[in-house]
C-alpha positions, -999 to +999 in steps of 0.1 A: +239-664-159+241-686-125+260-717-148+293-730-137+311-717-172+297-686-166+320-678-138+353-677-163+335-667-191+316-640-179+319-630-141+358-625-146+354-599-165+334-584-143+361-590-116+382-576-138+367-547-144+360-539-108+391-549-093+411-524-113+387-492-101+388-495-058+423-493-051+425-460-066+401-451-041+417-464-015+446-450-021+431-413-028+407-421+005+447-417+023+460-434+056+436-445+079+408-452+052+384-478+059+387-502+038+351-515+037+340-482+029+363-473-006+368-507-016+356-543-006+320-527-001+314-509-038+334-541-049+314-562-035+278-543-048+294-537-081+301-573-089+264-580-074+247-558-096+261-563-129+263-599-126+222-601-119+215-578-141+207-544-120+225-523-135+202-492-129+204-500-092+224-479-076+253-490-056+247-476-022+210-500-027+230-530-039+249-531-004+223-520+020+200-549+005+231-573+003+244-562+040+209-565+055+208-602+044+242-610+055+228-597+085+196-619+084+183-582+092+157-585+070+124-591+055+134-617+038+141-635+068+104-633+080+096-645+046+115-673+052+094-685+080+064-678+062+077-698+039+086-727+064+052-725+076+031-728+044+053-758+030+052-776+065+089-772+076+083-749+108 
């Protein structure tokens, strides 16, 4: 649910559960481990999957989709251009 009251009620549980998982993954990866690969990337993907209800989507797919959108390297950018053209905004 994407309402302000849902953040402390529902999302906190998701964040807390995932927060416990990933420090151990980074520690187990050893010195010089890439924290984005071992912790922050998987953490964000798992939180996103859980919050959006995409539980059957794999973590790697969720990370790839999220990163593609953030990088602006996805069909979403093309779709936004088409949408603007269709509604007269570009």
